[in-house]
Backbone as CSV, one residue per row, in Angstrom:
resi,resn,N_x,N_y,N_z,CA_x,CA_y,CA_z,C_x,C_y,C_z
1,UNK,-3.095,-7.140,4.138,-4.072,-6.683,5.161,-5.441,-6.500,4.688
2,UNK,-6.369,-7.277,5.025,-7.653,-7.183,4.524,-8.351,-5.880,4.973
3,UNK,-9.150,-5.307,4.093,-9.785,-4.104,4.267,-11.244,-4.227,3.667
4,UNK,-12.360,-4.125,4.432,-13.668,-4.342,3.905,-14.279,-2.960,3.606
5,UNK,-15.423,-3.047,2.816,-16.005,-1.817,2.379,-16.553,-0.956,3.564
6,UNK,-16.833,-1.666,4.766,-17.370,-0.989,5.917,-16.317,-0.406,6.779
7,UNK,-15.014,-0.453,6.322,-13.937,0.208,7.047,-13.225,-0.721,7.990
8,UNK,-13.595,-1.944,8.097,-12.919,-2.888,8.952,-11.559,-3.270,8.303
9,UNK,-10.519,-3.128,9.074,-9.168,-3.593,8.675,-8.635,-4.523,9.700
10,UNK,-7.990,-5.658,9.260,-7.583,-6.684,10.185,-6.152,-7.187,9.737
11,UNK,-5.450,-7.618,10.691,-4.203,-8.403,10.462,-4.068,-9.375,11.656
12,UNK,-3.505,-10.531,11.340,-3.379,-11.490,12.367,-2.108,-12.409,12.173
13,UNK,-1.356,-12.687,13.093,-0.128,-13.476,13.015,-0.185,-14.644,14.071
14,UNK,0.157,-15.870,13.612,0.417,-16.963,14.585,1.992,-16.844,14.804
15,UNK,2.337,-16.781,16.043,3.717,-16.439,16.404,4.387,-17.673,17.160
16,UNK,5.703,-17.748,16.814,6.470,-18.851,17.538,6.476,-18.527,18.985
17,UNK,6.606,-19.532,19.834,6.542,-19.446,21.306,7.958,-19.020,21.789
18,UNK,8.471,-17.855,21.346,9.792,-17.451,21.446,9.998,-15.919,21.821
19,UNK,10.575,-15.601,22.890,10.648,-14.238,23.361,11.397,-13.391,22.306
20,UNK,12.236,-14.007,21.512,13.010,-13.151,20.524,12.090,-12.550,19.486
21,UNK,10.829,-13.138,19.314,9.843,-12.638,18.370,9.187,-11.354,18.790
22,UNK,9.290,-10.989,20.001,8.591,-9.838,20.600,9.052,-8.459,19.780
23,UNK,10.369,-8.371,19.639,10.890,-7.163,19.074,10.517,-7.115,17.577
24,UNK,10.624,-8.128,16.921,10.242,-8.193,15.424,8.687,-7.959,15.304
25,UNK,7.991,-8.555,16.150,6.509,-8.303,16.041,6.165,-6.923,16.345
26,UNK,6.793,-6.300,17.328,6.581,-4.785,17.570,6.736,-3.991,16.316
27,UNK,7.855,-4.400,15.603,8.178,-3.659,14.398,7.044,-3.825,13.286
28,UNK,6.565,-5.067,13.238,5.540,-5.354,12.234,4.175,-4.481,12.575
29,UNK,3.895,-4.462,13.972,2.710,-3.733,14.320,2.877,-2.213,13.996
30,UNK,4.080,-1.647,14.224,4.382,-0.315,13.949,4.093,-0.049,12.462
31,UNK,4.540,-0.885,11.585,4.340,-0.771,10.148,2.914,-0.808,9.771
32,UNK,2.095,-1.729,10.426,0.728,-1.851,10.085,-0.023,-0.603,10.483
33,UNK,0.230,-0.114,11.733,-0.473,1.099,12.167,-0.153,2.285,11.350
34,UNK,1.139,2.396,10.873,1.546,3.451,9.970,0.795,3.283,8.626
35,UNK,0.639,2.188,8.133,-0.025,1.976,6.882,-1.619,2.297,7.052
36,UNK,-2.020,2.127,8.308,-3.419,2.422,8.575,-3.639,3.949,8.899
37,UNK,-2.608,4.734,8.852,-2.570,6.096,9.290,-3.002,6.391,10.591
38,UNK,-2.594,5.410,11.601,-2.881,5.604,13.017,-1.593,6.036,13.725
39,UNK,-0.834,6.984,13.160,0.382,7.442,13.615,0.411,7.828,15.181
40,UNK,-0.689,8.369,15.571,-0.746,8.837,17.047,-0.852,7.712,17.990
41,UNK,-1.128,6.538,17.597,-1.308,5.474,18.425,-0.034,4.452,18.395
42,UNK,0.875,4.618,17.502,1.923,3.665,17.334,2.706,3.369,18.559
43,UNK,3.107,4.342,19.277,3.987,4.219,20.501,3.199,3.442,21.546
44,UNK,2.085,3.784,21.892,1.275,3.105,22.937,0.928,1.652,22.617
45,UNK,0.454,1.530,21.284,0.057,0.201,20.900,1.176,-0.759,20.831
46,UNK,2.408,-0.276,20.277,3.515,-1.159,20.156,3.975,-1.527,21.614
47,UNK,3.987,-0.608,22.570,4.279,-1.021,23.896,3.377,-2.023,24.495
48,UNK,2.109,-1.861,24.275,1.113,-2.774,24.829,1.311,-4.141,24.162
49,UNK,1.487,-4.192,22.863,1.694,-5.430,22.162,2.887,-6.226,22.763
50,UNK,3.984,-5.433,23.008,5.221,-6.072,23.657,4.886,-6.598,25.030
51,UNK,4.113,-5.888,25.857,3.799,-6.480,27.137,2.941,-7.700,27.069
52,UNK,1.924,-7.646,26.248,1.014,-8.773,26.028,1.699,-10.040,25.580
53,UNK,2.521,-9.809,24.474,3.230,-10.954,23.931,4.146,-11.546,24.834
54,UNK,4.883,-10.682,25.555,5.856,-11.270,26.504,5.104,-12.073,27.652
55,UNK,4.005,-11.574,28.032,3.268,-12.369,29.046,2.767,-13.661,28.492
56,UNK,2.265,-13.607,27.318,1.790,-14.897,26.660,2.861,-15.875,26.464
57,UNK,4.069,-15.432,26.085,5.090,-16.360,25.793,5.769,-16.859,27.128
58,UNK,5.942,-16.016,28.163,6.552,-16.369,29.446,5.562,-17.319,30.330
59,UNK,4.312,-16.852,30.276,3.397,-17.470,31.256,2.354,-18.299,30.672
60,UNK,2.127,-18.250,29.335,1.140,-18.996,28.574,1.708,-20.191,27.862
61,UNK,0.969,-20.739,26.995,1.265,-22.001,26.224,0.993,-21.722,24.712
62,UNK,1.821,-22.336,23.937,1.568,-22.128,22.513,0.251,-22.835,22.063
63,UNK,-0.306,-22.486,20.886,0.139,-21.424,20.076,-0.218,-20.014,20.584
64,UNK,0.476,-19.004,20.126,0.268,-17.658,20.456,-0.158,-16.965,19.126
65,UNK,-1.205,-16.185,19.363,-1.736,-15.492,18.132,-1.958,-13.955,18.530
66,UNK,-1.473,-13.072,17.593,-1.722,-11.673,17.795,-2.655,-11.166,16.675
67,UNK,-3.691,-10.449,16.953,-4.517,-9.914,15.972,-4.758,-8.424,16.236
68,UNK,-4.821,-7.591,15.252,-5.079,-6.212,15.264,-6.272,-5.968,14.365
69,UNK,-7.282,-5.105,14.810,-8.312,-4.689,13.922,-8.705,-3.366,14.193
70,UNK,-9.225,-2.612,13.261,-9.784,-1.297,13.435,-11.004,-1.029,12.625
71,UNK,-11.820,-0.265,13.197,-12.966,0.244,12.449,-12.823,1.733,12.421
72,UNK,-13.866,2.410,11.996,-13.783,3.884,12.072,-13.681,4.381,13.417
73,UNK,-14.124,3.674,14.380,-14.167,4.152,15.835,-13.261,3.577,16.791
74,UNK,-12.673,2.437,16.529,-11.784,1.854,17.599,-10.665,1.001,16.966
75,UNK,-9.662,0.802,17.750,-8.533,0.039,17.504,-8.422,-1.044,18.518
76,UNK,-8.324,-2.297,18.159,-8.172,-3.385,19.117,-7.005,-4.248,18.867
77,UNK,-6.328,-4.686,19.996,-5.243,-5.640,19.973,-5.633,-6.811,20.736
78,UNK,-5.464,-8.010,20.184,-5.715,-9.243,20.897,-4.575,-10.157,20.892
79,UNK,-4.100,-10.689,22.043,-3.111,-11.782,22.115,-3.736,-12.991,22.809
80,UNK,-3.724,-14.120,22.129,-4.313,-15.356,22.531,-3.260,-16.360,22.725
81,UNK,-3.291,-17.152,23.860,-2.446,-18.239,24.156,-3.285,-19.414,24.752
82,UNK,-2.674,-20.522,24.835,-3.476,-21.743,25.399,-3.032,-22.138,26.751
83,UNK,-2.456,-21.213,27.549,-2.139,-21.506,28.953,-3.371,-21.444,29.827
84,UNK,-3.430,-22.145,30.891,-4.580,-22.171,31.732,-4.723,-20.939,32.609
85,UNK,-3.615,-20.307,33.004,-3.661,-19.296,33.913,-4.061,-17.826,33.282
86,UNK,-4.843,-17.102,34.110,-5.317,-15.831,33.580,-4.204,-14.753,34.228
87,UNK,-3.978,-13.712,33.440,-3.052,-12.731,33.924,-3.706,-12.062,35.219
88,UNK,-2.824,-11.536,36.030,-3.307,-10.933,37.254,-2.397,-9.794,37.666
89,UNK,-2.928,-8.851,38.272,-2.212,-7.702,38.708,-1.436,-8.062,40.035
90,UNK,-0.197,-7.685,40.002,0.735,-8.034,41.170,0.869,-6.690,41.990
91,UNK,0.917,-6.877,43.280,1.263,-5.665,44.210,2.801,-5.748,44.410
92,UNK,3.357,-4.750,43.809,4.861,-4.813,43.762,5.511,-3.730,44.581
93,UNK,6.741,-3.931,45.019,7.428,-2.917,45.659,8.103,-1.993,44.611
94,UNK,8.640,-0.932,45.010,9.272,0.103,44.079,10.440,-0.501,43.418
95,UNK,11.066,-1.457,44.045,12.343,-2.066,43.464,12.095,-3.151,42.560
96,UNK,10.869,-3.626,42.389,10.539,-4.811,41.474,10.908,-4.488,40.052
97,UNK,11.572,-5.494,39.387,11.987,-5.332,38.011,10.929,-5.836,37.069
98,UNK,10.145,-6.842,37.410,9.178,-7.455,36.492,7.780,-7.349,37.140
99,UNK,6.677,-7.464,36.357,5.413,-7.652,36.892,4.511,-6.412,36.673
100,UNK,4.907,-5.453,35.946,4.157,-4.293,35.729,3.320,-4.167,34.377
101,UNK,3.398,-5.268,33.610,2.886,-5.274,32.261,1.374,-4.926,32.241
102,UNK,0.537,-5.493,33.018,-0.850,-5.237,33.033,-1.116,-3.737,33.380
103,UNK,-0.338,-3.280,34.371,-0.558,-1.892,34.775,-0.241,-0.994,33.631
104,UNK,0.784,-1.230,32.852,1.136,-0.416,31.640,0.021,-0.435,30.759
105,UNK,-0.515,-1.685,30.436,-1.665,-1.847,29.540,-2.848,-1.043,29.926
106,UNK,-3.219,-1.092,31.200,-4.385,-0.393,31.695,-4.162,1.071,31.614
107,UNK,-2.879,1.512,31.756,-2.573,3.054,31.718,-2.554,3.554,30.288
108,UNK,-2.336,2.786,29.257,-2.184,3.199,27.931,-3.407,2.995,27.081
109,UNK,-4.177,1.905,27.300,-5.326,1.656,26.545,-6.578,2.346,27.187
110,UNK,-7.648,2.497,26.382,-8.859,3.048,26.869,-9.725,1.918,27.608
111,UNK,-9.465,0.720,27.218,-10.215,-0.439,27.799,-9.251,-1.661,27.607
112,UNK,-9.395,-2.677,28.487,-8.743,-3.848,28.330,-9.380,-4.970,29.200
113,UNK,-8.971,-6.142,28.882,-9.554,-7.239,29.606,-9.006,-8.652,29.164
114,UNK,-9.662,-9.668,29.685,-9.315,-11.108,29.433,-10.558,-11.763,29.095
115,UNK,-10.526,-12.622,27.981,-11.633,-13.439,27.631,-11.249,-14.794,27.486
116,UNK,-11.911,-15.749,28.034,-11.536,-17.239,27.912,-11.755,-17.597,26.410
117,UNK,-10.865,-18.521,25.928,-11.099,-18.983,24.556,-12.362,-19.826,24.435
118,UNK,-13.100,-19.731,23.436,-14.388,-20.462,23.337,-14.321,-22.044,23.418
119,UNK,-13.196,-22.569,22.993,-12.954,-23.982,23.047,-11.670,-24.243,23.717
120,UNK,-11.616,-25.162,24.623,-10.361,-25.606,25.277,-9.862,-24.684,26.307
121,UNK,-8.567,-24.820,26.492,-7.889,-24.034,27.620,-7.144,-22.845,26.990
122,UNK,-7.261,-21.753,27.592,-6.655,-20.567,27.064,-7.415,-19.312,27.187
123,UNK,-6.899,-18.170,26.768,-7.493,-16.878,26.943,-7.042,-15.950,25.893
124,UNK,-7.745,-14.878,25.693,-7.334,-13.752,24.820,-7.328,-12.530,25.750
125,UNK,-6.106,-11.899,25.811,-5.985,-10.646,26.542,-6.096,-9.566,25.447
126,UNK,-6.806,-8.518,25.714,-7.131,-7.573,24.771,-6.978,-6.138,25.245
127,UNK,-6.745,-5.234,24.396,-6.646,-3.767,24.707,-7.374,-2.970,23.529
128,UNK,-8.032,-1.916,23.941,-8.823,-1.296,22.857,-8.628,0.298,23.137
129,UNK,-8.538,0.988,21.948,-8.426,2.414,21.917,-9.564,2.991,21.181
130,UNK,-10.216,4.021,21.739,-11.216,4.829,20.846,-10.478,5.709,19.968
131,UNK,-10.882,5.729,18.653,-10.310,6.625,17.752,-11.108,7.904,17.653
132,UNK,-10.381,8.960,17.416,-11.088,10.279,17.181,-11.847,10.199,15.821
133,UNK,-13.005,10.916,15.817,-13.713,10.956,14.579,-12.893,11.478,13.385
134,UNK,-12.965,11.077,12.184,-12.194,11.625,11.118,-12.454,13.134,10.937
135,UNK,-11.491,13.790,10.533,-11.720,15.232,10.302,-12.550,15.389,9.027
136,UNK,-13.578,16.384,9.049,-14.393,16.541,7.986,-13.624,16.958,6.763
137,UNK,-13.994,16.351,5.575,-13.283,16.579,4.329,-14.195,17.601,3.559
138,UNK,-13.575,18.515,3.030,-14.257,19.581,2.299,-13.456,20.070,1.152
139,UNK,-14.035,20.271,-0.049,-13.207,20.816,-1.139,-13.322,22.355,-1.094
140,UNK,-14.064,22.829,-0.117,-14.209,24.283,-0.009,-13.175,24.810,0.942
141,UNK,-12.563,25.864,0.678,-11.593,26.545,1.676,-12.449,27.054,2.948
142,UNK,-11.789,27.318,4.018,-12.450,27.874,5.051,-13.327,29.091,4.815
143,UNK,-14.329,29.307,5.489,-15.255,30.484,5.176,-14.487,31.742,5.207
144,UNK,-13.606,32.001,6.126,-12.900,33.281,6.122,-12.184,33.542,4.805
145,UNK,-11.634,32.530,4.217,-10.874,32.635,2.947,-11.972,32.945,1.827
146,UNK,-13.046,32.271,1.860,-14.084,32.451,0.847,-14.547,33.835,0.760
147,UNK,-14.888,34.375,1.914,-15.296,35.768,2.059,-14.309,36.766,1.604
148,UNK,-12.992,36.476,1.790,-12.006,37.338,1.229,-11.893,37.288,-0.284
149,UNK,-12.028,36.068,-0.830,-11.999,35.815,-2.248,-13.219,36.581,-2.968
150,UNK,-14.298,36.535,-2.226,-15.536,37.037,-2.872,-15.614,38.587,-2.735
151,UNK,-14.820,39.133,-1.853,-14.859,40.640,-1.778,-13.769,41.227,-2.621
152,UNK,-14.007,42.435,-2.955,-12.989,43.150,-3.727,-12.031,43.795,-2.776
153,UNK,-10.756,43.550,-2.980,-9.723,44.229,-2.116,-9.145,45.475,-2.789
154,UNK,-9.278,46.524,-2.059,-8.591,47.739,-2.585,-7.745,48.339,-1.444
155,UNK,-6.467,48.468,-1.789,-5.591,48.994,-0.726,-5.898,50.456,-0.363
């Protein structure tokens, strides 16, 4: 997994056009996010990846590519395929079994969308999460402890 000096981390997989790969790919994404210490995002991102991959495999055309990248401020998932049709929201009844993937993506990600591929037929469906700023690191204990250590304690 490449990691640059400016904090960019990326991973990319070209995947078989086979629904059985969705489960295995979700496990790989979970491992990557854990390695990147993004534990709080694993469940949502893995669910979104599953939805986007299933849509690309069922409704798109090969090749299918999944990429993840993160900087200090955001995490992005991209799924590209070479099918001509763009994903669309469906108006579904309460009994519908399929068709809620994009609604799930929009509910879990901070932002999402579709971008046409720069060359040829196809699109990239993406989802993005804003990451919280890193906690400040300090070698000093909290001020309250410092003041206790610096004062003399007498019972």
